[in-house]
C-alpha positions as CSV (number, residue, x, y, z in Angstrom):
1,M,120.4,63.6,74.8
2,D,121.4,66.4,77.2
3,D,117.9,67.8,77.2
4,M,116.4,64.4,78.0
5,H,118.9,64.0,80.9
6,T,117.7,67.4,82.2
7,V,114.1,66.4,81.9
8,V,114.7,63.1,83.7
9,T,116.6,64.9,86.5
10,N,113.9,67.6,86.9
11,S,111.2,64.9,87.0
12,T,113.1,62.9,89.6
13,V,113.5,66.0,91.8
14,D,109.8,66.9,91.4
15,G,108.8,63.4,92.3
16,V,111.0,63.2,95.4
17,L,109.8,66.6,96.6
18,S,106.1,65.6,96.0
19,A,106.6,62.4,97.9
20,I,108.2,64.2,100.9
21,L,105.4,66.7,101.0
22,A,102.8,63.9,100.8
23,V,104.4,62.1,103.7
24,L,104.5,65.3,105.8
25,V,100.8,65.9,105.1
26,V,100.0,62.4,106.2
27,V,102.1,62.8,109.4
28,V,100.2,66.1,110.2
29,I,96.8,64.5,109.6
30,A,97.7,61.4,111.6
31,D,98.9,63.5,114.5
32,A,95.7,65.6,114.4
33,L,93.6,62.4,114.5
34,R,95.7,61.1,117.4
35,V,95.0,64.3,119.4
36,C,91.3,64.2,118.5
37,V,90.9,60.6,119.5
38,R,92.8,61.2,122.8
39,H,90.5,64.2,123.5
40,I,87.4,62.2,122.8
41,R,88.5,59.3,125.0
42,R,89.9,61.3,127.9
43,P,88.9,65.0,127.8
44,A,90.7,65.6,131.1
45,L,94.1,65.1,129.5
46,S,93.4,67.8,126.9
47,T,93.5,70.8,129.3
48,L,94.9,73.9,127.7
49,S,97.0,76.4,129.6
50,E,98.6,79.7,128.7
51,T,101.0,81.9,130.5
52,P,99.6,85.1,131.9
53,Y,99.8,88.2,129.7
54,V,102.8,90.3,130.3
55,E,103.2,93.6,128.5
56,S,106.4,93.9,126.5
57,N,109.0,96.4,127.5
58,I,110.8,96.3,124.2
59,V,111.2,99.8,122.6
60,A,111.5,100.0,118.8
61,P,110.9,102.7,116.3
62,A,107.6,102.6,114.5
63,G,109.2,103.1,111.1
64,L,112.5,102.9,109.3
65,I,113.8,106.2,110.6
66,P,113.1,106.8,114.3
67,T,111.7,110.1,115.4
68,R,113.4,112.3,118.1
69,E,110.9,111.1,120.7
70,E,111.6,107.4,119.8
71,K,115.3,108.0,120.1
72,E,114.9,109.6,123.5
73,E,112.7,106.7,124.7
74,V,115.3,104.1,123.5
75,A,118.1,106.1,125.2
76,R,116.0,106.2,128.5
77,D,115.4,102.5,128.2
78,A,119.1,101.8,127.7
79,V,120.1,103.8,130.7
80,G,117.6,101.9,133.0
81,A,118.4,98.5,131.5
82,D,120.2,95.8,133.6
83,P,123.7,95.4,132.2
84,G,123.9,91.9,133.6
85,G,121.0,90.7,131.3
């Protein structure tokens, strides 16, 4: 009897998770269709924009253990950093 209860519980969990996943797939497909139809009807509303490229100033070691040069660069960057954020 305990084994059957475990089987029923596992089947219920599997069914609920499958239903949630199916609903999420339908939501994603419906939103994609909405965006496609909007673009077909009014292409001017579908303009894309990106922010300009800005090179990162973040300094991090290339591996797990930083080399002496990497430690020096991190120290130089910390000295020149703005303490106010």
